[in-house]
N, C-alpha and C positions, 0 to 999 in steps of 0.2 A: 843461794844462787847469785852469780855475778853477771853484770852486763858489760859487754865489750863493744866498742866502736872501732871498726877497722877501716882503714883507708890506704890508698897507695901513694898518697901525697908525702913528700918530704919537704924540707926547707920551710918556706913561708906557709905553704898549705897545711902542713902538719901542725905548725905552731898555731895557726888560726883555729883548727879544729880543737886542739887542746884547750885553748883559751875559751872558746865558745862553750864547750861541754863542761868545763870547770865551773862556769856560771850557771848554765841551764840544768845540768845533771851532774853535779860534782861527784856522785857516787859511781859514775860510769868510768871505765878504764879505756882510754883512747890509745890505740896502737897503730903504727904505720907498718905496712908490709913492703913499702918502698917501690913496688911496681905491681902491675896487674897479674903477672905470672905467679909471684909469691902470694898475692891475695888469693888466687885460685888454689894454690897448694894448701894454704891455711884453711880455706873453706872446706876442703876435703876431710879435714881432721877435727871439725867442730864436735864437741860433745853435746849430749842431750840435757845436761844439768844446768847449762848457762844460756843466757840470751845474747844474740849477736845482731848488730846493725852494721851492714857493710855499705860504705859510701862508694857508689859506682859512678865514675865519670862517664858521660855519654855524649859521643860526637858522631854524627852520621857520616862525616867526611873523612874519618880516620878508620880504614878497614882493620887495622891491627887492634884498635880499641874495641871496635864492634865485635870482632872475633873473640877477644878475651871476655867481653861482657856477656856474649851468648854462652860461652863455656861456663862462666860463673853462674849465670841464671839457670842453666840446665841442672847443675849439681845441687843447687839450694832450693829448687822449686818445691820439693816435697818435705823440706825441713821446716817444721812449724816454729822453731825457735831462732830462725835466721831471717832477717828482714833486710830489705835494700832501701837505701836513700839515694834516689836518682837525681843527680845535679850535674850540669855540664862541667863545672870546675869551681874551685873556691874563688877564683878571680871573677867568675860570673856572679857569684853571690854579692861580692862587693860592688860590682858594676850595677847590679839590680837594686842596690840599697837606695831607697828613694831620698834619703837625706845626705847622700855622699857629697854632692856639689855644695850644699849648705855648710857642711862640716869643713871642707877643704878651703873654700874661698870666703873672703869677707865680701860684703855687699858690693863694694866698688873696687874690686880687686882687678888689677891690670892682668894678672896671671890668668884669671878666668876668661878675659877677652882674648888673650893669646891662644887659649885652648878651646875656644868656642867650637871649632869644627870637630875636635875630638869628642867634646861633650855631646854635640848633636849626633855624631855617629854612635856614641854609647846608647843614647835614647833609641835610635833606630834599631840597633842590634838587639837590645834588651826586649823591645816590643816585638820584634820579628821572631826571636827565639821563643818567647813565652806564648805568643799567639799560635805558633806551629809546634808546640810541645817539644821544643828543643831540636826539631828536625828541619833546620834551615836548609833550603835547597842550594845546590852548588852555584847557581846563578847569583844568588844574593851574597854568598860567601866570596865569589870572585869580584863582585861589585865593591864589597868592603875592602878587599885586598887592594883594589885599584885606588879607592879613595884614600886609604891610609898609606899608599905607596909602599906596600909590603910585598915580599916575594911570593910568587905563585906556589912555592913549595910549602908555605906555612899552612898548617892545619888550623881549624877554628880555635882550638884551645890556645895555640900560640898567638893567634890574633887577639884573643881576649886578654892574654897576659901582657902583650905589648901595648894594647890600648889602655889598660889599667895603669901601666907604668907611665905612659905619656901624660895621663891626666894627673897623676899624683906626684910626679918627679919634682925634686927640689922643695918638697914640703915635708912636714912631719908624718904625713900619711904615705910617703913614697913606698910603693910595693912592687917587688919583682919576684921572680921564681925563688931567689935565694934570701929575700928579705921581706918581712911583713912590717908595714909602717908602724913605727913605735907609737904614734898617737892613736892607733887603733887599740893598743894593748896596755896603755897606762892611764892613770888618772890625769885629767887636765889640771895643771899644766906642768907636768913633770918630765917632759921631753928633754933628755940630757943634752942634746946638741942644739937646743933652741937658742937663736940669736935674738937680740932686742927688736929687730925688725921682722921677725917671723910671726905673722899674724894669721889667724884662720877664722872660720865662721863660728868657732866655739869660744872665741876670746872672751866674750862677756856672758857666756852660758856654760860654765865649766861642768863637765860630766865625769863621773867616776868610770873606771874601766868596766865595772859591772853594768852600769847604766848603758854604756856604749854597746856591749855585747847583746844586751836585751833589746836595744833599739834595732840593731842589725837583724836580730832574729825575727823581730816583729814586722820589719819593713823591707823585707827582701824575699827572694824565692825560697829561702829556708823554711819559712812558716808553712807553706803549702806542702813542701817536700817532706817535712817532718810529720805532718798530719797524715799524709799518704802512707808513710812508713809505720804509723801507729805510735808515734811519740807524742 
């Protein structure tokens, strides 16, 4: 029997899942279906010989995602070998990582001071989402859009992605939809683009890529989500 991890992420999200599962469950096969529609089609064809874990992004403010999520849930609810991992997005995992700020910034980092408001909003957003089981109401989402000076047309997933980018930009951890920060995925300190004045909170406490992935898994929303999925 083989075990498969399916997601709809591409780019940085898919790379994150591959890196994470390579450390935690290296025998699992991680595949992207590129979007929710293709994920749905793949779920229709699962066989009974293998085990499947489907990573489902969940946002109450995006009707398209909710519709696809419901369709997917309906077709797999009676399949004993198909499990769901419910997480808002891979960006939310990183934002919820309790050591994120300590990794990115040194103790007296001017960059930390410049991004103080974004860091405070991160804490507010993470606490709100976790306390409300990821079902943040539209009022709070609008409040966050206003504080971040973002367009009203942005869904929560896009807000999370932009917030993560603002916090990590111009560092080795810089993460966007198309790029996962190199310092999340390599041993310290082997960042190829590192300059002599590029310092971070891990400067005197180097970690291997494996240690980083394990710490993220143990100190973010992943831990609880995996337990609920039976991992």
